[in-house]
C-alpha positions as CSV (number, residue, x, y, z in Angstrom):
1,X,254.8,-2.2,23.6
2,X,256.2,-4.3,22.0
3,X,258.8,-7.1,22.1
4,X,261.8,-4.7,21.0
5,X,261.0,-1.6,23.0
6,X,260.6,-4.1,26.7
7,X,263.8,-5.3,26.1
8,X,265.4,-1.7,25.2
9,X,263.5,-0.9,28.8
10,X,264.0,-4.2,30.6
11,X,268.2,-3.5,29.5
12,X,268.2,0.2,31.1
13,X,266.7,-1.0,34.2
14,X,269.0,-3.5,34.7
15,X,272.0,-1.7,33.6
16,X,270.4,1.8,35.9
17,X,270.8,-1.7,38.2
18,X,274.5,-2.1,38.3
19,X,273.8,-5.9,36.5
20,X,275.0,-5.6,32.0
21,X,273.9,-8.4,31.6
22,X,276.0,-8.4,27.8
23,X,275.4,-12.1,26.8
24,X,271.9,-12.0,27.9
25,X,271.4,-8.6,25.8
26,X,271.4,-10.7,22.1
27,X,269.9,-13.4,23.5
28,X,266.8,-11.0,23.7
29,X,267.0,-9.2,21.0
30,X,267.6,-12.0,18.9
31,X,263.8,-12.8,20.5
32,X,262.8,-10.1,19.3
33,X,263.6,-10.7,15.9
34,X,262.7,-14.5,15.7
35,X,259.0,-13.7,16.8
36,X,258.9,-11.3,14.4
37,X,258.5,-8.5,17.1
38,X,254.7,-7.8,17.9
39,X,253.3,-6.5,20.3
40,X,255.0,-8.7,24.3
41,X,251.8,-9.6,25.2
42,X,250.9,-10.5,21.6
43,X,253.8,-13.3,21.5
44,X,251.9,-17.1,21.7
45,X,253.6,-20.1,23.6
46,X,254.9,-21.4,20.2
47,X,256.3,-19.2,19.0
48,X,258.7,-19.2,22.0
49,X,258.8,-23.5,22.4
50,X,260.4,-22.2,18.4
51,X,263.2,-20.0,20.2
52,X,264.3,-21.9,23.4
53,X,264.1,-25.0,20.9
54,X,266.8,-23.6,18.4
55,X,267.5,-24.2,14.8
56,X,270.2,-26.7,15.4
57,X,270.1,-30.0,17.8
58,X,268.5,-29.5,21.0
59,X,271.1,-28.4,23.8
60,X,271.3,-26.9,27.2
61,X,271.1,-23.4,25.9
62,X,267.5,-24.1,25.8
63,X,267.7,-23.9,29.6
64,X,270.2,-20.8,29.6
65,X,267.4,-18.8,27.4
66,X,264.3,-19.7,29.6
67,X,266.9,-18.9,32.4
68,X,267.1,-14.8,30.2
69,X,263.6,-14.8,28.7
70,X,262.5,-15.6,32.3
71,X,263.5,-12.2,34.1
72,X,262.1,-10.1,30.6
73,X,258.7,-11.5,31.5
74,X,258.9,-11.2,35.9
75,X,259.8,-7.4,34.4
76,X,256.6,-6.9,32.2
77,X,254.2,-8.5,34.1
78,X,255.2,-6.2,37.2
79,X,254.8,-2.5,34.8
80,X,251.9,-4.4,33.0
81,X,253.9,-5.2,29.4
82,X,252.3,-8.5,29.5
83,X,249.5,-10.0,31.4
84,X,251.4,-12.9,31.8
85,X,254.2,-15.3,31.6
86,X,254.0,-17.4,28.1
87,X,257.4,-19.4,28.9
88,X,257.4,-23.4,29.4
89,X,257.3,-24.7,32.5
90,X,258.8,-27.9,32.0
91,X,262.2,-28.3,30.3
92,X,262.2,-30.7,27.8
93,X,265.2,-33.8,28.2
94,X,268.0,-32.2,27.3
95,X,271.7,-33.9,25.9
96,X,273.9,-34.7,28.7
97,X,276.2,-31.7,28.9
98,X,279.6,-31.8,27.3
99,X,282.6,-33.4,28.8
100,X,285.3,-31.4,29.4
101,X,288.1,-31.9,27.1
102,X,292.2,-32.4,27.3
103,X,293.7,-31.0,24.0
104,X,296.7,-33.1,23.6
105,X,300.3,-31.6,22.4
106,X,299.9,-32.6,19.4
107,X,297.0,-31.2,18.7
108,X,297.9,-27.6,20.2
109,X,299.9,-27.6,17.6
110,X,298.2,-28.5,15.0
111,X,295.4,-26.1,15.7
112,X,297.7,-23.1,15.3
113,X,299.5,-24.8,12.4
114,X,295.6,-25.0,11.1
115,X,294.5,-20.6,11.4
116,X,296.9,-20.9,8.4
117,X,293.5,-21.6,6.3
118,X,292.3,-18.4,7.1
119,X,294.6,-16.1,5.6
120,X,292.8,-14.0,3.4
121,X,294.2,-11.6,0.6
122,X,291.4,-8.4,1.9
123,X,291.9,-9.6,6.4
124,X,295.6,-9.5,6.4
125,X,296.1,-10.4,9.8
126,X,293.7,-12.9,10.2
127,X,295.2,-15.6,10.5
128,X,298.4,-14.6,12.9
129,X,294.9,-13.3,15.0
130,X,293.2,-16.0,15.6
131,X,297.0,-18.1,16.1
132,X,296.8,-14.9,18.9
133,X,293.7,-15.9,20.2
134,X,294.4,-19.3,20.7
135,X,297.5,-18.6,22.0
136,X,295.4,-16.6,25.0
137,X,293.2,-18.2,25.9
138,X,295.9,-21.4,26.1
139,X,298.4,-19.5,28.0
140,X,296.6,-17.1,30.2
141,X,293.6,-19.4,30.8
142,X,291.6,-16.7,29.4
143,X,287.8,-17.4,29.0
144,X,286.7,-16.6,25.0
145,X,284.9,-13.7,26.3
146,X,287.9,-12.3,28.1
147,X,290.1,-13.0,25.9
148,X,287.9,-10.9,22.8
149,X,287.5,-8.6,25.6
150,X,291.0,-7.1,25.7
151,X,291.8,-4.2,25.2
152,X,295.5,-2.4,23.7
153,X,295.8,-0.8,26.9
154,X,295.1,-4.2,29.2
155,X,298.2,-5.6,27.4
156,X,301.1,-4.3,29.8
157,X,304.7,-6.1,28.5
158,X,306.7,-5.2,30.8
159,X,305.3,-6.5,33.5
160,X,304.5,-9.3,31.4
161,X,300.5,-8.6,33.5
162,X,296.7,-8.8,31.7
163,X,294.2,-6.8,33.1
164,X,290.9,-9.1,32.8
165,X,287.6,-6.1,32.5
166,X,284.2,-6.9,34.4
167,X,284.7,-10.3,33.9
168,X,282.4,-13.0,35.0
169,X,280.6,-11.7,38.4
170,X,281.4,-8.1,37.1
171,X,285.0,-8.4,39.1
172,X,288.8,-7.6,37.4
173,X,291.7,-9.2,37.8
174,X,295.0,-8.9,36.5
175,X,296.7,-12.1,34.8
176,X,300.5,-13.4,34.7
177,X,301.9,-14.2,31.5
178,X,304.9,-15.9,30.4
179,X,308.1,-15.0,28.9
180,X,306.7,-16.9,25.3
181,X,303.6,-15.5,25.7
182,X,305.0,-12.1,26.5
183,X,307.4,-12.2,22.6
184,X,303.9,-13.9,20.9
185,X,301.9,-10.4,22.2
186,X,305.1,-8.4,21.0
187,X,305.1,-9.2,17.2
188,X,301.7,-9.5,16.9
189,X,300.4,-5.1,18.8
190,X,303.7,-4.6,16.4
191,X,301.3,-5.7,13.2
192,X,298.1,-5.0,15.1
193,X,299.3,-1.4,14.6
194,X,299.0,-1.7,11.0
195,X,294.9,-1.6,11.6
196,X,293.1,0.6,12.6
197,X,292.3,2.0,16.3
198,X,289.3,3.7,16.6
199,X,289.1,4.2,19.8
200,X,293.0,4.6,20.5
201,X,294.4,2.1,23.0
202,X,290.9,1.2,23.7
203,X,290.7,-0.6,20.7
204,X,290.8,-4.1,20.8
205,X,293.6,-5.8,21.2
206,X,291.5,-9.0,18.9
207,X,290.0,-6.9,15.8
208,X,289.1,-7.1,12.4
209,X,290.1,-5.9,9.8
210,X,288.5,-2.2,10.1
211,X,290.1,-2.4,14.1
212,X,286.9,-3.3,15.7
213,X,286.7,-6.1,18.3
214,X,285.7,-10.2,17.3
215,X,282.3,-11.2,17.3
216,X,282.1,-14.4,19.4
217,X,280.1,-16.3,17.3
218,X,282.4,-15.2,14.1
219,X,286.0,-17.0,16.2
220,X,283.4,-20.1,17.4
221,X,282.8,-20.8,13.6
222,X,286.6,-19.6,12.5
223,X,287.2,-22.8,14.8
224,X,285.2,-25.3,13.7
225,X,287.0,-25.1,10.7
226,X,290.0,-24.7,12.3
227,X,289.2,-27.7,14.1
228,X,288.5,-29.7,11.4
229,X,291.8,-29.3,9.4
230,X,293.7,-29.6,12.3
231,X,291.9,-33.6,12.1
232,X,290.6,-33.4,15.8
233,X,287.4,-35.2,15.9
234,X,284.5,-36.1,17.8
235,X,286.1,-38.1,21.2
236,X,284.5,-41.8,21.9
237,X,281.5,-42.0,22.9
238,X,280.8,-37.4,22.8
239,X,278.3,-36.2,20.3
240,X,279.9,-33.4,19.3
241,X,284.0,-32.2,19.0
242,X,286.0,-30.7,21.5
243,X,284.9,-26.9,22.2
244,X,287.2,-24.0,21.7
245,X,286.2,-23.2,25.3
246,X,288.2,-26.2,26.1
247,X,291.7,-24.7,25.8
248,X,290.5,-23.0,29.3
249,X,290.6,-26.6,30.6
250,X,294.1,-27.6,29.0
251,X,295.7,-25.0,30.7
252,X,294.6,-25.9,33.5
253,X,295.3,-29.2,33.6
254,X,298.7,-28.5,31.6
255,X,299.6,-26.1,34.2
256,X,299.4,-28.9,37.2
257,X,300.3,-31.7,35.8
258,X,303.8,-29.8,35.3
259,X,303.8,-28.5,38.7
260,X,303.3,-32.5,40.0
261,X,306.8,-32.9,37.1
262,X,308.6,-30.2,38.9
263,X,308.1,-31.9,42.0
264,X,305.6,-28.8,43.4
265,X,303.5,-28.6,46.8
266,X,300.7,-29.0,44.0
267,X,298.0,-28.3,47.1
268,X,299.5,-24.8,48.5
269,X,299.0,-23.8,44.8
270,X,296.1,-25.0,44.7
271,X,295.0,-23.1,47.3
272,X,292.9,-19.9,46.6
273,X,294.8,-16.6,47.5
274,X,294.3,-14.4,49.9
275,X,292.3,-11.2,48.7
């Protein structure tokens, strides 16, 4: 059976078990494409090694991709779609994980200002959409994937609550937001109403010019442009510049610092909520 068909059968089986594998599905389909989509039993160790390494600098993504492929091969061998695994047994020497970065308030302002560079005549809301994304990541402390999955119906402006659905570990949660972020969302949603709503209230909050959800990799590519325009470079001793995900770290650190400055009982506030 060709690799893409095995991937489809594997994903269907995992989803029947309640496992969504959204990011894993992207990895597996990319694997099928980049190996030329042969019969899975004919995929060579060399083509697997090339896929795991990728085209850029070797990174921890190698381990992520290998873990996803390991699940596929266990399934394929059990079902008779492959006789053995061609995955490498040992990982190459990977660079250390990137140190979380905390943006300064000045850098945050520069990032927000730099979103204006994304303004395009054929995509009139692109700059406003990206600015709103940055403010949601910082103001609500969401993961990038969580923000991109928000639907219009997930935003309760009256109660000032975001509903974040089926996130990490397949859980959902309610996230309270402050008045300033609420004001930003009021203005953005009014502009968003000028674009298509392909799924009504279930349409993406942060969307493309066609009203559809933004692709994760596209958002990361735009961030590289915004970060460059904001003149934010690699910190001393770090091989890579700060990431979009670091806005989540920044939100947490700035919140704790604000509690300390306000004389709050930080240890009590950091305790996990009882369920």
